[in-house]
N, C-alpha and C positions, 0 to 999 in steps of 0.2 A: 224370379222377379214377380212376386205376387202384387196385385194392385187391388186392395180391398175396396177402393172407391168404385170400381166397375162392377164388382159383385153387388154392392149396395145399390148402384144405379140401374142394374140390368132390368128389373121389372118395369121401370118407367122410362128407359132410355129412348124407346120409340116415340114417346110423347115429347121428349126433349128435342129430338131432331126432326125437322120438317122434311121427311124423306121424299115425298112426291116432288117438291120443288128442287131438292138437292139432286136427286137422281136425274131429273129432266135436264139440269144444268151440267151434270158431270158425265153422263153416259156417252154423249156424242164424242167428247174428247177421248174417253177411255176406249171406245170402239175403234177410233182412228188409230190409236197406238197399238191395239191388239191386231188390227188388220195389217199394219205395216210389217209385222213379223209372222203373219200367217198363224196366229195363235188359235189353238183349240182347247188346250188344257191350261187352266188358270188356277193359281194358288193365291188366295186372299188371306194374308197374315194380319193379325190384329183385326179380325173381321167383325168384332163387336156382335151385334144382334143379327148379322148375316145379310143385311139388306143389299149391299153391293153384290155379294156372291149370288144371292137369289135373283137379282135383276139380270146379272150376266148369264146365269143359267137359263133364264127365260128368253134371252137373246140367242141361245143355242150353244153356249160354251159349256164345257165340262169343268165344273168348279169344285174345289176343296177349300174349306175355310178353317183357320186355326185362330185361337185366342188364348191368352194366359188365364183369363177369367172364367171359372167354371160357370158362374151365373150368366155371363154373356153367351157361352157355348150352349147352355141349356135353352136360353131364349132364342138363339139362332135356329136350333133344331125345331123348336115349337113354331117359329115363323115359317120355316121351309115346309113343315108338315101342313100348316094351315093353308099355304098357298099351293100345295100339291107339287112342290118342286124338289127334284132329287139333287141335293147337295150334302156332302159329308162334312161334318164339323168335328174338330179334334181340339183338345186342350193342350196347348203347347206355347211356350214363350220364346222371345227373341233369342237366337243363338242355339236353340235346341229343338228346332222344328223338323229338321231332316229325319231324326229317329222316329218321329211321330206319324209321318205320312209315307206313302209308298210311291216310288217312281220319281220322275222328273217332270218339269212343267215347261210350257212355252213362255209363260209370263208369271212373275211373282209380283203381287201388289202389296203395298202397305199404305192404306188410305186413312185419312183423318189425322189428328194430331197424336200419332202413336209413337213414332220413333223417339221423341223427346223423353219417353219413359226409360230409355237407355241412359244410364247416368255416368258411365265411365268410358274412356277412349278404348280400353281393352274390350269391353262388352260391345262397343260399337263395331269394332273390327270383326269380332266373333259373329255378330249379327249379319254383317255383310258377307262374310265367308260362308255362313250357313245358307243364306239365300243363293249365293253363287253355286253351291253344290246342288241346289234344288232345280237349277235351270238347265235345260238342254243347250248344247252349243248353238249360238245364234239367238238365244232367248233374251227376253226383256225384263228388266226390273223397273218398277215405277213406284216411287215413294212420294207421298204428299204429307206435309206438315204445315202448321201455322208458321209464319216467318217470325220465330221467336227472337232472332237476332235484332229485328226491327222493334219488336215489343219491348225488349230490354233497353234499347237505345232511347226509345220514346217514353219509357216508364208508363206504358199503356196498360194500366192495371185491370180495368173492368171490361168485360165482354157484354154484349147486349143481353138483357134478360129474355127468357123464353117462358111462355105460358101455354096451358092446355086445359081443356074442360071436357068432361064426359058426364052428361046428366047433371046431377047436383054436385059433383066433385070437381074441384079445381086444383091445378098444380101451377106453381111458379118456381122457376129455376134461376138462380143467381150464380154468376161465375166470376171469379177474380183471382189475381195472382198476388203473392207476396214475393218481393225480390230479396233473396238471401245474400248474406255477406260473402259466401263462398262462390257466388255466381249462379247458383241454381234458383229455380222458381218453386214455390209451393202453390199448387193449383187447388182452389177451393170451389166446391159446388154446394150451394145451400138449396135444399128442396123444401118448399113450403106447400102444404096440402091442407085442404079443408073440405068439409061436407056442408053444402048449402051455406048458411050464414054462421056456422060454428067457428070457434077460434082457429086460427092457423096453427098447424103443427109443423115443427121445424126439425130438419135433419141436415147436419153438415158432414161432408166427407172431404178428404184431402189426399193429394198425392204429390210427390216431388217430380219435377221435370228438369231436364238440362237443355238450355237453348243452344243447340249445335249451330255452328256457323257454316255458311255455305262452303268456305274453303276447307274446313275440317272434313265435311262430308265427302267432298270431291276427292280429297287426298286419300281417305280411307277406302272409298270405292275403288280407286286405282290400286291401292295396296292389296285389296281383296281379289283383284284380277279383272275387274270390270273395265270397259272402254266405252268410247263414244258417249260420254256423259253430256246430257242436255238439261237446261234449267228453264222452268216455266214459272210464271207468277201466280197462276191459279189453275183450276181444273177446266178452264176453257182454252188453255194453251197460249195465253199471252206471254210476251217475253218477260223474263225475270228481271226485276230491278231491286235495289236494296230496300225500297219502300213497299214492295209487293206484299199483299196480304198473306199469301202462301209461298212456300218454296216447294216446287214439284220437280223432282229429279228423275230422269230416265237414264238408264245405263244398260249396256249390252254385255252378255257373255260371248266372247269371241267364238268364231266357228272352229 
């Protein structure tokens, strides 16, 4: 499951995400979840440029990151080296992570809007089974995605624009969805860049997403062997509701 969009975005992705604000808002919830299961060894799947993995390593966890995008893995390694943090990153996609890493983990994470890149029910179950095999008994799975079920219901096409500046160079990122007849979404990212007052240069990349429903995810987690599924509406731990901005699921591998 290659995603050329993320290879293309990898050099600028850390300009696109406001990491200081995001991590400040998400790490307290993450650490509460990790402490509840006594986690030490953490696997961050779909790790992107590695910022969650690096932040958790700085908090004292032993972290491994994986991503299907070679560009993202390369950027994650550069980020870890620049910050002097020991995190191992590997190129591996959903459903095929176990062969790429060694051992088992106390917690498996999938953060950001990553799981919707799984486009079929068969691949979804294989992804959950792969994660299950990577957890030690009593381990925790934590999955975050945008609540795309609500996005589809509301036809909420546009996401807020993001901008960045470094010296004389500017970036503007525009993101929106197309709603396809088969029920899938096409996610567009338009990147505009310019130097000083020169004309804007434009690059557009796209990828297909599937808006998994809460009930489908819970059913397949159960089929994969997980139990004690809990749902949150964001990465601060609020109760999930159909209109929540995020769907965050935690699930346990039984003892």
